[in-house]
N, C-alpha and C positions, 0 to 999 in steps of 0.2 A: 813656618822658619823657611823650608822647604820652597813656598808659595811665595816670600818677600824676596827671598833669592834671585827667585825665577823673572819675577818682573824687574828687579834694580839691575841684574844682569842682563838682561834682554834674554834670559834662557827660559827655555819652557816648564812650566810650573811644575812636573812632576812625570814619574818615566811611564805611569799608563795614559797620562794624557798625551805625551809623548809619541805613544806607539797606535795610540787612536788615529792621531793628526798627519804619523805615517801614512798609515792603511789610508783613511780619508785622501790623502796626496797625490798618491799611488793612485788611487783610482782616477782621478782626475787628470793625472797624468796620461792613463791608459784611453780613457775615452776621448781626449784631444788627440792623443797619439792614433788611435783608429781613424780621429775624422782626417786629420793631415793627410794618413797613408793613400787616399784617393789621392790626395793631389802628386802624392811624390815625392813630398820633403821630409826631412828632418827636423825634430826639433832641437833647438841651441843649446848644446851643452855648457855646463858649467866652464869659466875661463875668458867669459868676455868684460867686457865694461862694465855688466850692469851690478848692483850689487844683490846679488842674489840672497845670501845670507839674511843682508836686511829686511828682506821680504817676507822671509821665512819668520825673524823672529818680529814681523808685524802682524804675521797671521797667526802667531801664534799667541798674542795682547789677544789679538781680538776674540779668539776662542778663548782663552783661558782668563781672562782678568776679570774680576768681580766690580771692581770700582768701569762705573759709567764715562768716569772721564778719560781714563785710560785704554777703553775699546774706542771713544769719540778720536783721540788723539791718534791712536792707530790706525783707525780706519781716514784718518785727514791726512795722514803720509802717504797711505796706499793711494787715497786721490791724486796726491802730486807726483807719486810715482806712474802713474800707470799712463801718462800721456807719453812719456818717452821709452815706459819697458810696457809695454802694452802685451805681449806675449806671455813675460812672467807671473805679472802681477796679476794677470788672467788665468793661468795652471794653478798658481797657487792659493789665490785669495778669491776666486768667486764663488766658492760652496759657502766663507766665512759671510762674504758680502751679504748673502742670502740670506742665511741663518740669523746675520745683523735684524734683516727686512722681518725676519717674521717674529722676532725677539722685541727689539728693542723698537716698539710702535712708540711709545709714549714719549720718546724724543724724538723731535722733528729734525733736533742738528745732524743728530749721525744717520736719521734714513735719507737724509740729503746729500749729505758725505759716501754713504754705500750708494745711492743713486747717481751720483755725478760717477763714481769710479767705474762701474758699471757700463756706463753710455762712453767713457773713453776707451772703455774694455773693446764694447761694441760697432763702435759708430767708426766712421770711415773718413767723417769728415775732417781730422786734422794730418793727414796725409796728401794735400793737395800742394805741396812745395815737395814733396818727394818726386824723383825722376817715375817713370812710365811702368819701369819693372818692380818696384818698390810699392808703388801705385796698387798693382794686380794683385801683389801678394797681402798686402793691407785687406786690400777688397775679398779675398780668399779668405784671411784670417777672421774678420766681422764675420763672415758668416758662416765659419766651424764656430766661433764662439757662441753666435748667436743659435745655432742646431745642438749644442750644449745646454745651452739657457733655457730651451724651450721642449727640452727632452721629458721633462718634469713638467706637463701643464700647467700643475700648480703653481708655478713661478709666474705665469702670466698671470692668471686668478689674482696673484696677491698685487700684481701693479695696480689692475686693474680696482682694486680693492682701497690701493693706496690713492688713486685719486680722488675719492671721496672727501680725503683731507684738505681743506683749505689753505693751508699753511705754504704761503708762499715756496719756501725750502724744499717742501715734499710736493706737492703738486706740479710745478714746473718739472723739475727733474723727471718726473714719472713722465709725463707727456714725451719727453724727448728722448725717454729710452723708449716707450713705447714704438714712437717713429722711428726710432732706429731699427728697432726690430722685424719692422715690416716693412720699411725697405731693403733688410736683408735678405728674409725669406716670409712673401707677404704672404703666400696659399693657405702655408701650414699656420703662422699667427692669425689669419682672418678664420680659419676653422676655428682653432681654438677659441677665439673669441666670441663667436657664434654660437660657439654649445652654452657658455657661459652665462648662466642668468643674471640677468640683468646689463651683461659687458655692454652691450651697446649704447645702453642710456643714461651709462657714464660718462661716456663718453663725450655724449651729445651736451651735456650739462657743461661741458667746457665753452659752449658758445654762448655760454649766460654768462661766464663771468666776466666781472668788474674790469679785470687788469686785461690788457689789452696785450700782452706779451703773452700769458697763457690762450686768451681768446684766438689769436694769429695763430698761436703752434698749436693750437687744438683744431683751426682749418687744416694745416698740413698732417696733421695725423689724421684726418678724417679723409684726406685725400689719397693717403695711401692705404687705407682700411676699404675703402670702395672700389679702387679700381681691378677691375674685369672681376666684380664676384655680385651678382643679381640677388641674390638674397639680404645681401648685406644690406644694397642699395634700396630696397624695398625699405627695408626696418628703417635704415636714416631718414628715409622722406614720409615714413608715417609717424617720425618723433617730431615732426613739425620742422625741421631742417628746410627746406624752403621759406619759409616764414621769415625765421633768425637771420639766413644766408641774403635774402632780401632788404631787411634790414638794414645789416653790415653796410649791404654796397650803399645802401640811400645814404647814411650816417657818415660813411665815406667820401661822398663825394660823385656816386656814378662813375660815371667814365673819364672825370679831372682827376679821382680816386689815385691815390700810393698804389703799391703792388699787394696788399691787402685784398681792394676788388678782384684782383686778378687771382688771388688764393679763392678766394670766393666763386668765381666763376670757374673756376677749372674744376672745383669740387661739384658746382652744378652742373656741369658736361659729366662728369663721372658718373651722377646721379641719374641723367638723363638718355645719356647716348646707350642706344640698343637696348633699353629697356622700357617698353610700349605701356608698364604697367604706372609706371614713375609720371611715363609722358602724359598718360589722362589723366592723373592724378594731380599734374601741373596744371595740366588745361580747364580741368574743373574748379580746380580753386580758386580758379579767377587771377593765376599769378601773371599769367602773358598782357594781362595790361598793367601790369608793374614794371613792365619791361618797355614801354614806351619813352618813358623820361632818359633811358640811357640816352636816347639818340640825339637829344636836344645840344646839337655840337655847336649852339650861338653862331656867331656873325664872324666871316672870314679874317678876320684881325685878331681873334684871339689866341691865336700861337696854338701847335702840335706838339705836345712835350712827348718822349720818348713813351713813356707811361700810357701816357693816355692815346697815343695810336698802338699801343700794344693791349691797351683794356677795352680800346671798340674793337677790335678786330678778335678778341674772344668773343665779345657780346655776340658779335653777326656772326661766329660760330656756331654759339650755343642756339640763335635764331634758329640754323639752318638744320640744328641737330633735330627741331621741331618737326621740321616740314622736307626732311629729307626721302627722296624717292624710295629708300629702300624699308623705310618703314611702313605697316599696312596702310591700305588706300583711305580707310573709312576716320583714321585715326590724324592721318596728314590730313585729309578737304576738312576735317572741323578746327584743326591747330589753324590753316589758313583763314576759316570764316572765323576767330577770334582774332585776328590780327589785324584783319581790314575791318570788323566793327569798331576795334580800339583805335584805333587809327596810325596803329605802329606800320602798314604798308604805307602808309602816304607820309609818314617820317622818315622811312627808308628813302622812300622818290624824292624827295627834299635834300637827302645828304648825296642820291645820285645825280642831281642837275644843279648842286650846290659848285663853287668856285673854292679854290684853295683847298682841296680836301687833300691829302696824300695819296699817292699811287694807288699806292697796295690796300690799304681804306675805301678807297674805288673801287680798286677790282672785288673786292669780297663783297663790299655793299652790292656789287653788279650780281656776284654768285649766288649772293641771299634775296633780292629782289626774284630772280629766274624760279627761285626754289618756293617763293612764298607764292607766286601766279601759276606753277605748275600746274598744268591739269584742273585749275577751279575757274569757272568761267567768271563769276563775281568778280574778280583779279584781276582776272586778263581785259577785262573791257574796261576796268578801271586806269589798267596800264596804259591803252590804246589813247587815255583822253588825258594822259598828264602833255604836256607842256614843258620845253625847254625855255626859261628865262633870257630868251633873244630876240631882236627886232627885225622881220617879225617874229612872232613864235614858234616855234618849230614842233611836232612831236618829238617825244622823246624817243620812239625806235627811229624817225631817222636819223639823228644826231648819233645814237649810240650804232646803226650802220655805217656811218660817215667814217665811225674812228673805227669800224672792223676794214674795210676794202682799203684802210687808209697804212701803206705798206711803214709810214715814219714812227706808228704807236706802237709799245710795248708790246710783246709777244702774247702775254699774259693776260693783257686787257683784249686783247682780239678773242681769245679763244676766249674769255667770260661775256664777250659782248654775243659772239655766237652760240654760244649756252643759253642765254638771256633770250636769244630770238626764239632759238627751240623751246624751248618750254614757253613763250608765247602762243606758240603754236602749237603746242600739244594738244591735242583733245580737242582744237578751237576752230571749227571752221567757218565759226563767223570771221574770225582774223584771216584766213588762209584766204577766204574771198577777199576780202579788202586788201591784204598785200596783191596777189592775183591781178585784182581788179586796176592797179595803179598801171600796169604795162599795159591795157587794154587801148586799143586806139580811140575811142571813146572817153575814156577818162585823163589822158594824158594832158596838163595845162599848155597849151598850143604857145602862151608867152612866155615858156621858161623862167618865171621867176622863181617858180620853188621845186624845189628837187624831189622826187617820190623815193618812199621805200623799193618800187621795182626799178624806177631808174638805177639806182644805185647799185642793187644786184646785177644788174646787167653790165652795169660799168665794172664793179669788180670780176665778172665773169669772165671777160673781155680783155681785163689788162696784161700788162707785161709781169705783175707779182704772179708767180705760180699758186703763192699761201692766199692771196686775196679769188684767185680763182676758184680753190678748193672752198674756200670759206662759203663766196657767194653760191656756189655749186650745192653746196650743202646744206645752205638754206634755203634756196630754192626749191631744194627735194623736200624740206620739209615744207612747205607751204602746199607742197601735193601729196603729204603721207595719208594714207587711205583718204585720200578724196577725190574720187571719180570724176565730179561735175570742174572741179578746178585744171583736171589734169587737160580734159575737152577745151577747157576756156584758156590753157595758155595755149593752144593749138592754134591759137586765133593769134598770136604777138608777132607783129612783122617789125624785120629791123632794118633799115639806111644802113646799107654798111661801107658805101662810097656814092658821091656823090654822080648822079646820071646814070648810076645801076638800079633796077628796080629793086625794091626790097625782097630781102628774104626772111624766110621762117625763122624764129628761134632754136626749134628742133633743125631744121637744117644747117643752123649756124654752127651746134653746138659739134654735127658730124664735122662740119667742115675745117673746126681748130683741131678734133682730134684728127683727123689724115693729116694735117700738116706738121706731124710729128711734132709736139710741145714735149714740155719737160712731164715728167713720172707724175710729179702732185698735181699737174692742170689734168692730166689725161684722167687721170683717176676719178678726178673731181667728175668730171663730164660723166664720166661711164655710172657713176655713183646716180647722176641725176640724170640719167638717160633711162638707167634699169628701174626707177621708183615710179617715173613718168611711165615707162611703158606697162608695167606688171598691173595688172585687172585693170588694164582700159583696152581692147583690143582697135580701137578708132585708132588711137595715138600709132598705135603695131601698125595699122593700114601704112597711116600717114610717114613713118618711118620705113618701109618695106618701099612705096613710092619710088623715091629717090632707088634710082638701079645703081648707084656705087656703094651703098651701106652695105650691102650682105656679102660683096666680091671684098671690100675692105677688113671685114670682121671673119671672113672665111681665111683670107691672106694673113690677116695677126695671128692667127689660132694656130694654121698651120707650119708657120716659120719656127725654126729652132735657135731661140733667142738664148739672153743667158739670165742668168738669177732675176737681175733687175725686169728684165719685161714679163719674169713670168707672170707676174701679180698681173699685167695689163692683159694678158692671154687669158687669164681665169676670166677678168670680169667681162670681156671682148665676148669669150664662150657663153658667159652667165645672159650676154644681153640678149644673144641669137637665141639663145635658148628660152628666152622669155617671147621672140619673137615668133618659137615655134608652140611654144604652150598655150597663148592668149591669142595664136591668129586664128581669124575666124573664116581662113578663106576668102574673104571678097575679093584678091588678088589672085585671078590665075594662074601667073606665072610666078606667082611665091606663096604657095598653096602650102600645105603642113610638109604632106607627103614629097613634093617637092625639094623642100628646103633640106628634109630627113636624108633624100637621097643624096642632094649636095654634102652634104656632111661626112655621108659614107663614102662617097668619091674623092672627095679633097682632103680631109683628116681623117678618118676612119671614128667610130663610134666611141671604140677603146680610147683613144687618144683625146678625143673630145671631152670625154667622162674623167680625164686624166687631167687635163688643162682646167677644166672646171673646178677639180677639187683644188687647186693651188690659192685659193680664197680662203678656203676656212682655214689651211696649212700654215697660211703663214703667220710669222710669232707675231705682229701686230694685230692680229685680230681677234686674239684671245684676250686683247688687251684694251682692243675698244667696248668690246661685249659685255664688259663687268658692268660698269657706271656709265651714266648716262652722259655724264660733263667732260667736255673733251678736254682732258686733262694730260698733257704731252708735255714733258721735259724740255724739247727745242721742235723748232720747224720741219725739221728731217722726219719726224715719227708721226705727222701729223696726216694719215692715210685712211685710215677706216672711221667711221660716223656709226656709235650706238646703233639709232633704227637701220642702218643698213644690213648691221650683223644679225640681224633678226628676220629680216628680208631675203638674205644668203639663207640661212636657215630654214626657212619657210618654204623658200623653192627650190634648195639646192638637187630634194628627193623627190619631188615631181618633175621637174627639167629628165632626170637622168630614167625614169619613168617612160616620159614622154619620147626618149629619142627612142626607145626598145619597142616600143609598141609598133604594131603592125599597121594597116590601114584598116584590115574588119574590126581588129579593136579601137580602132579609134571612130569607126562608124558607131560600134555597140555604145562605145559610152556617149557619142552623140544622143544615138536614141534614148539610152538612159538618162541623159539631161534635158532630152525635151517631154520622156517620162514626169521627172522631177519636177521642171516647170508647169507641167499643167495639171501637175499633182498641187504645188503650189499657188496655182491660181484656183482648182476647186477648193482648198482651203484657206485661202484668201475671200472668195466667195460668201465659203458659209462665216467666216470672222467676222465681214463685213454684215449679213445676215444677223450674225449674233449681236454685234453692234445696235443695229437697227432695234433689234426686239428688246434692246437692254435699254435701249432712247425710249421708246414707246412706254416699256415697264415706268421709266422713272417718269416720261408727263403723266402715265395713270396714277401715280404715287404723289403725284403734285395737286395732279386735281382731286385727289382724295383728301388730303390736308388742306386745299383751298374748301372744299365743302365741308368738312369739319370746322371750320373756322368761323364758313359762313353759319354753319348750326350753332355754334356758340356764340357768333356776332345776335342772331337771331335772338336766344334766348338771353341773353343779357339786355335784348331791348324788348323782350317782353316783362321781365321783370320790373324794367324801370316802369313800362306802360301801367300796370299794375300798381306802382308806389304812384302812380299820379293820377291812379283812380282814387288810389285813399286818400290821396292829397287831395283832389276834387270834394271827395266825399266831408273831409273835414271840411273846408271851406265851406260847403252847402250849408251842411250843422250849424256852423257857426251864425250863416246868413238865416237860417231860419228861426233862431234863437232870438236874435235882433228882431225879426219882424216881429216874432212873439211878442213880448217887450211893447215894442214902439205900440200896438194895435189891439194889445188886450182888452181896452172896454170898448169894441165894435163889433158889429153884427156882421152876419155872412150872407151871400147871393148862392143861390143853387148853384150846383157843379155841373151844370151844364153849359155856362155862360162859357164865353172865351175871353183872353188876353190880348186885346190888339187883333184879334181874329185869326189868328195861329195855333194855338196851345192843340185842337185836340188832332190835326195833321200831323203834327211832330208826333204825339203820342202815337198815333198809329203806324206811322213809318218806326218808328219804334218796335214796336210790335211785331211787324214785318221781317223787320231786321233780327227780331229774337227767334221767329221761324227758321230764319233759313240758317242761323246758327245753330238749331235743335235737328236742319236735315241734315247740314254737314258732319254733326255729332253722329247721327244713325250712320250716315256714309262712313265714317271712320271704324266705326266697330264696326260696321259688315267687312268694311278692307285688311282688318286686325285677323277677324273671323277666318277669311281665307289665308294667310298668310301661315294662321296656326294648322289650319289644316294641312297650307304647304309642307312645314317642318314635319308634321306627323309622318309625311308619306315620304319626305327626305329621311329619316329616321327608319323607318319598317324597308324603304329601301339599303339603307346603309348595315341594317341590322342580318340584313340574307344577301352578301353580293351574288353578283353570278358567276357562272364556273366559267363560259366563254369568253372572245372577247369580243362578239357581238352586243351581249347583253350590258358588258361596262362601256361601249361605244352610244349607247342608244341613252345606258343613265347617263353618263356625262351631257351628253347631249340635250337630256331633258333639267339636267340639275343647271345647265347652263342657261337655258330658257328661262326656266323658274329665276334665275339670280336676275336676270334680263327682266323679266316683270317686276320683280323685287324693286329694282332700280329706279323703273318707270311709277310704282307707286310711290316710291320715298320721292322722288320729284313732285309729283302730283300735291304729295303733302305739303311739301314744302310750298309748293305755290298754293295751298289752302291757306298755310301759316301765315303767309306773304298777304293773301286777301282778308282774313282775320283781323292781322294787325292795321290794315287801311280800315278796315269798318270803326275798330274801336280807337282810332284816330277821327272819323266822320264822328263819333257818338262823342267823344271830346268837346270835338268845336259846336256840338246841337248841345252841349253844355255850357257852353262859352256864352252863347246866343242867349240860352233860357236864364243867365244870369245877368248879362245885359238888359234885357227885359225886365226881370226884378229888380234891378237897379232904375231904370226908366219908369217902373209904375210905382216904385216908394217918391220918386221925386214928383208924380206928379198928384201926390196926393193935399188935397187941398186943406190950408193954413186954419189955424183955429178959429179964424172970424166964421167961417161958412157954417153952412147948417147942420146940425147935429144930426140930422137924419139921413141925410146924402152923405156924411163922413161913415157912420153906421153902417148903412146899405154899401158902402165901397170896400169896407173893412171884410164885413160878412162875406164877398165876395171874393176879398184876395184871398183871406185865410182859408177858403172852400177850395179854391183854385189850387194853393201852397200845397194841401195835406193830399190831394188827389195827385197833384205832378212827384210828393214826396213818398208816395206809396207806390207809385210807377218806381222811380228812381230805384229807390231799393230793392225791387225786383227785380228790374235790369241788372242792376248791382251784381242781386245773386245769384239769376242766369248767366253772368259773365265770368263770375270767379268760378262758377261751375263748370262752364268748358275750359276755362283756361287751366281747369285742375285734371278736367278728361283728356285734354291735347295733353300735358304732360306725360298722363298716364299712357295716353298711348303713342307719344312718343317712347318712353324708356320701353315699351312692348317691343317696338321698332326695332331701335337698337340691340335689344336682346334675341329678337330674329335673328337679325344678320349678325350676330354673333355667333350664334348657333349654327347659322349655313356655312359660316367659314368653318368653324369646328371641324361639323360632321361632312364639309368641302375636303380638310387635311386629312382627317380619320382615310375618308373613300379612297384619298392616292395613295395614303400608305396601305392599303388593304388591295390597290391592284400591283403598287411594288410588289409586294411579298407575294401576289399570287401569280407574277413573272417573274419574280427569281425562284420560286417552287417549282414553275414549268422547265426553269434552266435545267436548274438542278436534275431533276426527271431526264430530262434529254441528256445530259452527260454521264448518269447512271446508265441511262439507255443504250448508250454510245459506249462506255466501258466494257458492260454487260455482251455487247455483241461484238467486240473484240478478245473480251476473254474467251467467249464461245469458240468464236473462231482459233486463236491461240491450240484451245484442248483440242480441237479438230483435228488440227495441222498435226501438232502433236501425236493422237493416234494416229492418226495415216504411218506416218514416220516410223512407229514402232511397229505396226503391221507391216511394213517395207521390210524390216530389220527382220521379222517373224517371232517377233515377240507377242504372245496372245493376250489381245485386249478384250476384256468384257465391257460389255453396254452397262449403261447408265443400272438398267432396272437391276442387271447382276451384282453391278457393283452397290447396290442400295440390299438386294438381299444378302451377301458376300458380305456387307457391314454389319448388318444383326446378326448373322450368322457369329458375327467374331464376338460379338457384345453376349450373346447367351453362352458360348465357352468362356468366356471370362469369368459369365458371373460363374458359371460352374467350376472352374479353378476356384475362385474365389469361395466357392462353401468348401469346398474340399479343403483347401486350408484350415479353413476355421473349425472342422470337425477333427483335421487332425492335430492341432492344437489343444 
């Protein structure tokens, strides 16, 4: 009855439960108050316009009701109140809602209501229309409720387990609640999910959900989860995230898709940015190839929606993440290679040269192409070959430079073009040479029909726009970066300043503009160009000092007391003068190093000069430019320093300071050291060339050995083929014999001494002579083999007892080399003999063919049956006798040839075995010689150490004698040691007796 009365009246179900709830609520208020104490605010007390008793009664119903419908209705009522009365519902109902999530898993409806209520309490999405003060309070409120919720890590694990429910009313609110928790306190929630078993895997399953709402919110959840956490990024990547996200992007229409494509791209950025492991996995998984369809923009009339512009912008940023200059060089170059091979770079260049592309997309495309080609020669060469679709076609570099020196173009676009030009020339000496060559007199187009890159740079360098001056000067400096050849070539450039006046060199024109007092940005650009030009180039320094007005101008600029704006120019002038001293080869007598130092000391002062030189690195824009290679400036006024120039300043500032304080004697010593180093380098180069030549000779010898092996194999195959051919001839001969025997079985025979056509006896004699020659060759080969065996035995005996001195080893090595040379000669003679034998076998085969032809002619000459039987019998008998004799001799010859071929094969095998044995013995001998030399070195080192030790002992004895201490000699010390040992033995004996 008490329970029914509590439910009907909206009161608690009993005194015990009310006390427990009071304690629990007090604990939650205490926790929340402790969190709120950090913000300096107090909890709103009762008396407001919210139904606090109603919330309390609903919480009691959630906690005490046994009927599921009552608890569900109470949770639904709390959900409706949670948006308006967020603080009160959060304080009183959060623990009850978590208890519902734990106990009522079977009812998806009440779980959904509880998750929605918790989302309303924690999330800040509903406070958009409130004024700024209350928005800040609501954000604090969300983070404080999040902190209370994740204080028990089991609560986050509970939400992860709820994601396994397929019911839409459970899964979707759980996704939204987890996303809100990550937005409020991302690092803490990330750590809890990271240590939770299968936590990340459950979240990855959301991408495979067929309901787009859950899938899209799952992407947002993974965005918040992977932000600034490398460990989670790796786990998500290896859970096949790349494949799923690229599939979603393709399904949604690539760049023409909606905001879902943008969310997937941002998630990909989170996974790849500053994560080398994921970038390598992305490249090896061939996912770069799947990026190419993103940049098919279609025709210019297709239109560019705002979402498409956003999507393409993020896609370009994603490409830049893979080839960023901050990545490891190896990873960047491999991605650049993949982008060229799959055609992604070609697609980006198509967008670059297309018409109708929005300005921000064009700018970002230029920056992306810049980093795809930066430092990779193949991509740089391709970019140099790209032409704009104009009439006549112009190179893309020329078209971009026209935009850079045009002051009507947007500032951001001009910065992007400058970055593209810098990346094209980065570590590209070929490209640098092509740019400088367009300025030389021999390559300038006399007709003036086409504008070259060099002409555009010169036009920008001397235009009235200071920004064009700066950009052109920096671009030209990059054409000279770390390239002494082009620095010398640029000295040949002559400029026609006005009609009727002689041409002026480019170097002189730059100094003339400096002395005219132009804008600071122009002067800074020209000074950076001159410093880059003169560094590491003594010839350029000599040309600069040859103009007598340059040094007084620089000293005058440095010595003056100017304002803060001019201090940077003073510092750059000091740097230029210091470069003229440090890289001076003293070829001009009036401006030698020592005289320039004296001039600085008299007119400026060394301390003042060093102080002015330090103005560069102390400038606030210097550190900003030194961070990234890309020239990224908020406005043209900040465009002062170039990234590569900051490296040059860092490299030269210290050495110039040392050079200013060095005396003439130290300079002479340094020059002597440089000369000795140069001599040493020349000696090292000489030996390197010798080693290189020896390597080439070794390679040639190896190639000769390989060719000889191939020839040997070919000869063996030829012998095998010849043996098979002889066997075939034998078979044919036997067949002919059988056929002749059948035809002439009733006929007589003549005597064996008759001839067939008068030729047969001569042929038989010749064959016998050849057999005798083969036998003699065989005996010769056997004797040579015996000699080789004796040589091998001698080598083995000499190897078993190696010499102890260097002379014996030298003689042994000379003897071995002679023996090896003899063996090589014998091998050559054996090969020649083998060739002669093969020729002889060929002759035998031809003779056999002649015999067969004669046999056929004889068979044709047999008379017809009408002739006399006596003549037939006589001829038949004659033929049979001759055939039998021929068969017998042929059989003998074949057996002898076969025996000779077998003996020749055996001799070859023995020769190969002897060669391998000689090589093995030679290697063993070399090892033994190395061991002997090593042991000698060790003995010498030990002798040196013993000598040093004896010397030290002798000196210590002398010192002890000088100090008055008695020093015993070695004999006395040894006797004393023996006496001590005897005394110790006696003491030990006494101790034992005592025991």
